[in-house]
Structures are given as C-alpha cells and as structure tokens.
C-alpha positions, 0 to 999 in steps of 0.5 A: 474472488482469484481476480481479487487475491491477485490485486491485493497482492500486487499492492502489498508488492507495491507498497514494499518500498514505501514500507522499507523508507518509513523511519516509524518501522522497527529495522528487524521488519526491514531485516526480515524483508531485505533477506527474503529479497537476498534469498530470492536473488541469491543462487543457493535455494533449498530446491535447486533451480534446475529442476523444472518449476519446482525451484521457483516454488521454495521462492514464492513460498517464502514471499506469500509468507512475507506478505502475509505475515506483514498484511497488516502493515502493508496495507497502510502503504498501499500507493494511492489510497493514502488519506491526505493529512489535511494540515499538508493539504491547506497549509497557509490557507484560511479554513472556517470550520462549523458554519452553517449555510442554506442555499435559497432559490433566487426569485428573479431565476424562478420568474425567467424560466 
C-alpha cells in the first residue's frame, strides 16, 4: 500500500510543470504552488533547519498539503496518461464511422490445411 502512495505522489509532483503551463488554470492556484516553491527554497523556515531532521518536516508538511489540496487537478495532468484527442491524432485522414463488417474464412485456406 505504501508503494502505491509513493507512485501516486511522484506522478503528482511530475504533473506540476504541466499544471503550471496550462492557461486555463486560475492564477491563484498557480500562486499557491509558486509560494510553496519559494518557501521550500527559502532559508527562512518555521522550524530552523539546523535542528536535525525537524527543519525538513515543515517543508514536507506544506508540500504534502499543497499536493493533497490540488490532487484532483494534478491527476488530470499525469504525464503519459493523458488521453489523445482524435482530432489531433487523425487530422487530415479520412475516417469512416458506423461501419459494420464481418470476417469470413476463405474456402481456399480451409482446403490447404
């Protein structure tokens, strides 16, 4: 179960650049992620960094909160799992819809066996 959590968390983190590049995402959501990055890189923390591992905990808590808050939006941007739009993939090609067909065996193939 823990392995699945880390895989999903990793995919959500990888989805952040695509999320930030999307023009349909409101600026306030992008600002939350930008402030999270600034806090992560900032030398000023709620818990000072020299105190062993506790200095890292506040950064992790803030980022886990941000990723949890945007989990539904980030799930739409998973790289490699986006659905391809048919109009882009098949642009300029002739597509025939609603065709019924049936495959019949060739009697010549039956006799050879």
